[in-house]
N, C-alpha and C positions, 0 to 999 in steps of 0.2 A: 502494498500500498505508501501511505504518500502521506508527505501533509502537503496542497494547495491553497496558494492562498487568490483573490483575485478579490479585490477594493476600488472605493473613488474614492477621489479627497477631492476636492478644488476644482472639481470635471476633467479632470488626469485619470482615467480604468489602468491602477500598474496587476500584475502577475508576479508567484512570485513563489518557490519548491525549495522539498530540499534534493537529494540527487542519489535517494534509494532506491534497486530496486530489488521486490523477491523474488531471488530465482527456485528456488523450489522449499520447503519449509521448516522453517526454522534458520532458510541458509541465504544470507542480502552479502549485496555488491553495492557500492557506491560511485555509481556510471551510468545511471540515467540521465538524459537530455532529456530534460520535462517541462523546459517553456520556451519555446519557440519560436519563428516566425515564414509563416508560407506566405509566399508572392503569387496573386491572384489574378488574372487575364481576363475580362468582359469582350468578344471584339464586336465590331458592325460586322454584318455580312458581308459578305464577298459583292461589292460593285458587277459590275455589270461591264464595264469597260475595262474595268483596274484584270482581269482576270480572278486568279483563287488569294493575290492580296486584299487582305481585311485589313481596316488599319481597329485602333485601340478606342474603343468605348471605355471604358473605365480598366483602372486597376490602383493594385496597393497591395499590403500583406496585412492576416492574420496574424494573432496571437492566439498563441494552443498552448493549455496548460494540461497535467491529467492526472488523476491518482486511479491505481488499484492495478492490472492486468499487463504489464508490460508488450506482451504477447499482442492482445488486442491492437491498444492504444498507437503503438510506432507501427503495427500493420497498415490501421487507421488514414494515418498522418506521410505514410511511403505511400498508398491511394491517391487520398488529398492532391498531394505535391505534382502527379502526373495528371488529374483530372480539370483540378484551377489554373493551369499553365495557357488553356486554353474553350474558357465558356466560348458558346453564342449568344446574344442577345436576337429578339426581333420586336426594333424601334414601334410603336406605340401598345405593344404587345403583354414585351417583360418585363416583370415587376422585377429592378436592380435594387429592392435595395436589401439593404443588411438579415434583413429575415426573412428575405425568398432566398438567400445563398446559404441562411443558415438550413431552411431548409432543402436546399440541393445538400449540403453536406449531410444534412441529421441521413436524407437519402442510405445515402456513405458509411457511414456511421454504424445504424441499424443492419444492414445486408450480415456488416462483416463481426459483430458484437453477435450477429445471432448465426450462425454457423457458426464463432470460434467455442459462444455455449453452447452449444451442440454437442463439439466433440469430449469428451474423458476428463477439459477439467475442468468440465463445469463451469460450475459457480464462482470459481477461482480468474476464473477468465474476464468476469467482467467488469468495463472501465467507467470510470466519469467524464468527462470530455469541460475541455471549456474551452469557446471558438469570439472571439470580439473580432472586430473591424470597424475602421471609421462608414458611416453609413454616407453612398454616393447621395443617398435620398433626402436624409436627416440633417448629413452633414454633421453627427454626434458621432462617437463611437458604443454603441450597444454590444453586447458581450450575450451567450448561449451558452446555458447547460446541458451536456444530450449525458442522459442516465440507463440504464440497468435495474430493477429491482428482479428479485430471487425467482419470479416464474420466465423472466428472460427476457421480460415487457420491456420495452423503447420509449421513450418521452423525452420532446427539448423542452425547455421555457428559458427564455430572455429573463436575464440577474440583475445583478445590480441596479434596480428600477423603484421599487420600494425601500431597500438596504446598503446598505456601505458596504458592505465585505459577504462574500461566500468564504468557504473550510471546508475543504472535502478531501477525504481520506482519516485514515485509522488516526491522526495526528488531530482528528477535527476537536473532541472534547475538550483535549488539555488545553488547544488552542483560545475556546474559549471561554473555558474558567478564567484563564490568567489577562482576556484579555483587557485593558481600561479602558474605564469608560471617554466617546469623544477620541478616538486614537487616531494618531497622528501615521507620517506614513512611516515614519524611526520604531515607532509601537508595535507594527504590523512584521516589521521586519526584528522582531525584538521578541514577538510570542515562536516566526517560524522557529529560530534560534535555540530559544528556549526549547523547544516540541523537541530538533533534532538531537539537541543534552542530557532530556531526559531518558536515563535507564528504561523508564519502564512504556517506553512508546518505544519500539526493537524495530519496530517495520519503517521510521521515522530518523533518517541520517547524511550523513555528507555535507557536502557543500552545499549553501546559498546557489540560490537559482534568480531570476530575479531581471523583467524587459515591463516596459510601456510604453501606449500607445501616442506618437507622436504625428499630429494630421496622420496621412491616411497609409502613415506605417507605425511599426510593431516594432520596436529599437528594443533586441539585446544585446545585455551588454556583461563582459565579465567582471569578477568579483574581485576588486583588488583586497587583499592580507597586508599589512603593513607590519615587518618586526624584523630585525636582524635580518634575517632573509625575508624581500618579497615579494609577497606568491600571487599571480596573472589564472586568477578562475574560471574556467567553463566550465560545469558539471567536475565530472573524476583528473582532467586535464590542466597541467598547473603550465600557462603557457611561457611561463618566462622564468622556466626550467632549464636546467642545464641538457635532458634530453630533444628540444627545443630550442634555446637559444645557440647550440653548439650545432648542432644539427647544419652538413652539408651545401644542403638547401639552398640556406640561406634565405628562406621565405619568414614574413615578421607576420603572425596571427595577426586583422585589422583591426578589434571588436573593442568597442568605446570601453573604457574600463571606471569604475565605479566602487569604495568604500560601503558603501547602500544604509551601517548603522549610523553613520556620520554626515551622510551629508543630501541622502533625501527629506524633501521638502524644505531645508533651510535655502 
């Protein structure tokens, strides 16, 4: 499982999570990428005089965060990466709102989740996924939660409309109990770190992951950890370690980095 948090503060929507994956019963690895971006392109129909060339009507980046089965969630993510590359709309007919896009994504979620949960993995294959993005129609970020119950029934609902946050995963109860009233951005990050460090919640752990919506993009940040040694974390990877800095390829990862425990909301 995990602890996945979505919250809205001062009009900005944020996603954050831990990095732990449950590999088998009582077996964990802190290697999951649980906060990630998915680009999408909605194309105009091909114009008669232009052959098969189609221009882009709408494009942007969706944010995704998940709790539950990594097999299910990451298969859904890979499928979405493929199908969202080249969507096409029909002018004057297709609803191009974020709600309509979420409905399309939900179909992918439902088909894959149902098939995964019908295998021997059963209920251990369930996953809850949050997807958000800037609505091309309303010009505001909207977030939708996809979930599956014990009977393998699937649901989709919009969140962050009446409440300022949504917690998912096995760390939810501990997070809710310790969240202060009128929480700030840093409070949410501190709650995430508290649950990561809580020994009684074995299924939550590893490095913090964080992203926020900026205009039509979902910006995922590397996490800077300052000390005697400076770490630049992206899930399990320290991109400032000798493994990367000393690599003969000489590529430098281009993530923006922040220390979310001191800079968010400041």
